[in-house]
N, C-alpha and C positions, 0 to 999 in steps of 0.2 A: 565541631562538631556542632550541626543546628539541630532545631525543633521542626519537621516541615509536616505538613499536610497536602497531601494530591489528590484532589478533587475527580473523582471519576478512575473505575478499575479496567477500565478496556485498554485496548491496544496500547497507545501510548500510555494510559495514566499506570496501568501496571508495572511497563518497561521504565519507567522514569523512576515510581516510590521504589522498586528494587534496586535500580543503580544509585538513586540516590543513596540507599540504603549500604548499597557493598561501598559506598564512599566514608563508611563511616557515622554517616546522620542517622538519626532519631527520626523515623518515617509514619504513620499513620497515611492509610489508604482508606476515600471513602467512598463507597456509592450507595447509589440508592435503589439498587437488585439484591434483594435479601438473600438466594437463591445462590448467588456471586460470589455474594461476602462468605457466607456460613462452608462456599465448599472451598474458597481460600483458604478458609482457614483449617480445613483438611489436606491441605496439598490438592487437591481439584483446581486445575485451569481451564480459564474460559474460554483458551486461545491457545493454538500450537505457535510457539515460537521457538525454534531450536535454546537448549543452555538456560531456559526461563524457570522452569519448572526445579532446577536445582539450586540455580541462584534463590531463589522466592523461600525454598526452606533453609538452605543455609541461613538465610539473615533471619528467617523466623527465628531459629533458634538460638541466634545469638540475640536475640529482642531486640535489634533494631528497626524489624521491621512488622508491622501490625496491619488490621483487619476492622474496621467496623462500618455500620451505617449511621452512625453521630454526627453528624455536622459539628454539631454543638462541641463535642470532645473535642475533634479535628481542628477547627478552628482558634478554642480557647487555649489549647497544647499549643500551639506552633507560632514561630515567629515567620517564618514563610510557609505559604500556601500557593500552590501549585494548580489552576484550575485547566483540565483534561479532560472536557466532555465532550461530546457530539455535537459538531457543526455541522448538519444533514443539509442538502439542497432545499430549497422551496420549489413549489409546483409551482410552474413556469420561468424558473430562475431565479439565481440570488441563494445566499446565503439566511439558515433560519438561526438566528441567535437567540431562541429560548433559552435553550438549557445553560447556555452562556451566564445569560440574564437573570436566570434563576438561582443560579447558584452565587451571582454577586446578590441578591439581596437578601442571601442566606447568611454569607460570611458578613454582610453590611447586622444584622440582627445577632451573632452571636459575639462581632469583637472587643473585646477588653482590654488592648492594648495595640501601641503600634505594630500594624502588619507590613507586608511588603508582599503585595497581592499578583501572581508570577500568572501570564499567560500562556500554555502552550497548544490550545486550544488553537487549530486554524481559522484566524479571525478577519475580515475585512478593515484594511485602515478607518479607522478612527472609533475602532471596538473598545479600547484602551478609554477613551475618553469618555464615550459611554459608561461604561464600569465604572468609571471614576466618579460622574453626574449622579447616578445612579443611587453608590453608597455612600455619596456627600447628603445627598437630599434627606436620605434614611437615617444618618446617621447624626446630623446634623451636627457637624463637629466636635461630637466631645471625644473622637481617638482619632489619629493620626494616622495616614497609611497611604503607602506608594503602590501606583500599577507598572507591572514591567512587563514587554512584548520579550517571550523567550523563545520562539519560533523552534517545532523539532522537525528532526529532518532522516527519521527510523524509516530503515527499508524492513519491511517484514521478512522475515529469515536469515534477517543480518543486525539486528536492532537492538544488541546486548553489546556486539562491537562499534555500530555506529554510537550508541550513547558514549561508551568508554573512548573510544577514538575517531573525536569529531573530525572534520576538516574544519569547522569553526565554530564557535559558539557566537549568538549573537543577542544581544541584551540589549532592548528597547525601555528606556527610560530619562528623565529629566533627572531625574532626584541623584544628587553625587550620594548620598545615606545609601539609597537603594544598591545603587551602582557598587558602592565597593562591599556590600553586603552579599551582592551576587557573583562579584569577582570572588572573594573569597569563599563562596559554594565550590565555585569551580576551579578551586586552585589545585587540587589533583590531577587539571585535565589540562593546564594553562601553565605550569610550570615545568622546567626539564623533571625526565626526558619528555613530556609528549611535547609542551610547549606549543599548545591548537591556539591559534589565534583569537582573539575576542574581538568584535562588530559592536561597539557599544556608539547607540545612533537614537533618536529620536524614537517615539516608539509606533506614528504613522511609517515608518520607513521600515525596520522591523518586521512590522502585519506584512509590507509590499513583500520581503524580501523573501519570504514563505512563497507566495503564490509564484512569486517572478522565476523564481528557482523550477519548481513543478514545470510551469508551463511553457519553461524552455525546455526541459528532460521529455518533457511531451511532444516536443516540436523534433525533436531530434529523431524520436521514435516514427514519426507521422513521414518524417522527410523523408528518412531510408527507406521506410517502405515506401513509398513513392516512386523512390528510384530502383527500389525492387522493380515495382509493376513494367516502368519503363526499361529496365534488363531485360527482362523476359521476351520484350516484343523484339527487341534489338540484338539479342545475341552474345548479351557482355553479362557476366559473372555478380551476383552481388557482394559474393563472397571478396573476393578481390576489387571489387571497388570500392565498398567498408574499409577495407584494410589501407587499399592508398589515398583515401580522406581521412582517415584517423591518424595516421603519421605527421598530417601538419599539426602542429602543434598550437594552434589558433583553432582550431576543430575539436583532436581529438578521439581515441578510437571507444568510448564508453555510451553508450544508450546506440548503438550504430547497426542493430541488430534485426532484422527484416524478419517479419513473419506476421502472425495476424492480429498484430495490433494487442497495447495496451489495457491493464482493464485495473481491481482494486481499489479499495475508498480517498485514494490522493488524488491520483493525477485527472478521475473524469471531473471529479467534484469541483477541485481546485481550479482546472480548465474554466467549467461554467461559473464557478465564482467571480474569477478576474474577468470576464467578458462581465458581467453582469455588476462590478465595482465599474468596470469601465463606461457602460453604458450609462450608468448612474452620475459619472464625471460629465459625460455629454461626450461621451470620444468609442469610434467603433473600434474595435481591436481585432481587426482583418485576420491577421497571421494567428493567433487565435482560435478565430473562427471556425478557419481554416483544418486545422490543426485538429480540432474535435472533428471535420464533417471527414477525414481521411481518415480517423482512427473507427470512426462510427459504421462504414462498408468494410472496413478491411477483414472483419470476420468471415464477411459474406466469400469472401473469393474462397474459399477453402468451396462452396458448395459449386463455384462457377468452374472450379477443379475436377470436383466429384462429376458434372455433367459433360464434362466432355470424355469420359468414360463411359458412365452411363447416363445417357439422355435423361430418361426419365427414372426416377431414385424410389417411385414407387413400390413397396415390395423388398429394396432391398435392404442391408443389415450392414451400419457403420458399428464402425469399434473407435469410440473415442479412448487416446491415454494420456489421460492428465484432464481435470477439470477447475483448479483453483487460477488464479489469474496467473500467477508464478510459482516457482516451486520453493519449497522450505515453507509452504504457510497451507491453512485451511480455508483461505479468506475464498470467497465465491462471488465476494460483492463487486458488480459492473465486470464480470470476467468474461473474457471471448469466447467462452463455453455455451454459454446461458443464450447468445445471438445464432452460434449455430447449431444447440441442442433443438431452439425454435424453427429454422430453418428446414432442417431436417424432417424433422416431424411435419411441417408445412407442406414438404413434398412428399409424404407419405414412407418416408425412411422408419425401418427398427434402428433401435440406437440402443448398443450396449456403453458399459464405459465403466473405468477404473483407475481411480485417484489415492496414491500410496497414505493421503493424509484426511485428504477432502470429502471420503464418500460419507461419512456420518453425516457433514453439513448439506451433502447433498439429498441425501435422505429426505431432509428434511424441508426443503423447497419440493416436492414430488411433482420433477421433473417427469418427463413422458421417456424414462430410461431404466433400462436394466442394468443394476447396479451389482459389478463381477470380483471377487478376491483378488485378481492378480489381472498382471494384462496379456500373457497368455489367453485366461480363461475370456477375456475381453475381446480378445480378436478369433478365438474360431469358432469359426462359421460363418465369418462377414465377409459379404465382397469389397469391403476395404477398409483401413486402418487410418485414422487420423491421428499425428501426433498434438496436441492442444497445449502440453504444458510441459517444459522444456526438465521432469524430473530427470538426476543423474541415473538414477535406474534404467530410464526408455533407453538410455542411451547403449545399455550392455545386454541386450536382449537378443537371444538367441535370431536372427532373421529366416535362416533355415527354416527351423521347427516352427516360426508365425507361418511362413509361406504356407507349408505342408498343410496347415491345420486349417488356413481361410479358404471359401470358396474363388474367390478373383484377387490376383494378390497386388492389390492395389494398395500405395501409400500416399499420402500425400504429409508431405514434413512441414505442422504448421509454425517452427522453432526453427528447421533447419540443424537438427541433431546432429544427420546423418549424412555420410560420404555417397552424393547420388551413386556414383560409381561401385563402391563397397553392394548399396543398395541393389543395383540392375545384376552385379553380380548371383547377387543371391535368388534372381530370380522373381525380380518385382518391376512392377509400372511405379514409376519413382515422380513424385511432384512437389517440390520445394518454391519458395516464395524468391523471385529474381534468380533462381537458377535456372527456369526451364525445366522439363521432363525428361526422364531418361528409361530405356526401355529394357528389359532384360533379351 
């Protein structure tokens, strides 16, 4: 058992703190947001993540996990300090490291013994060295410490499983003392039966692994969306094309699902961040630049498809099923739904919407939409319905009931969750991505 401090009770920090506690460690999770900390002490989750509330409650009851506003308490009581704060994009490009640097400065203020400072935040190569210099300058050498880069690879909606059964654990550091301690911390995941591989490298390489991984996954999504757009024009079926591609072991089937593009807190921010890292290093990262441009316009293809049926969307009512950027989360950051809503509103359409989880978050955004309580209430009286998020519940809807409640039976499938033939047989004009259209 190790005594651990996790700074940041956001998505990454809260999941990390909870899962480290569940591995048997004593964890204190720190955040500057008083309402968030007080809510967590009462069992109120600031984010939606399946299974997280139960795991937090269980580890708090067993006194392995607690929450505090005091950095001093967290730093002084801990051997290992995880930094899991936001690294938002700067205006004009690049990564804003003000929160990471502020945490490093505060850690330096409260150090009372040797500490291992672990960066979980997604940061440009060289950030670990900057943190080290900042802390050394402030401490003046009175306490030893080591910096470790340990990037996270958590997917919203499956974050607990991703932590406990990772594909790999990346540890970037130059200190054998710190590396041995981090290996011991991750022993439950790296020894049989899981035997998760541990990649030990320098800090800069570890920092780059996270950016390169996310940029490559984003590339697969934008690539298959480009192929889907071509498929529509030549009469090919994207599902079959993607299946044939994915059977090649060099390519693999994951992230080859055509639709309205990626969103969330990672891919958009990290592709932009990597682009800026390359620019700062004097290199033009043209592939990643193209990936971003493809994704930026992909949600607007929904508008194109609607305008093939209704050239003038003014006065039309469109029902959106789903708002979050992916299922099993309430995250609306960079969600394709926002671009679709903006464009529909600009075209004069009335917008109704429903999301099983993200409705409360959407209400805070004050988007020009009518939020509904169910999928059926959303599509009733609509000229068209658009699938924006591939929630499992939407796959089981009664399509005949939906068609009978709509003014016009038009279905734009932004995630290709329906069989075009089945939808057409239910009486719809159907249009997916890379599949072409089908009419009853």
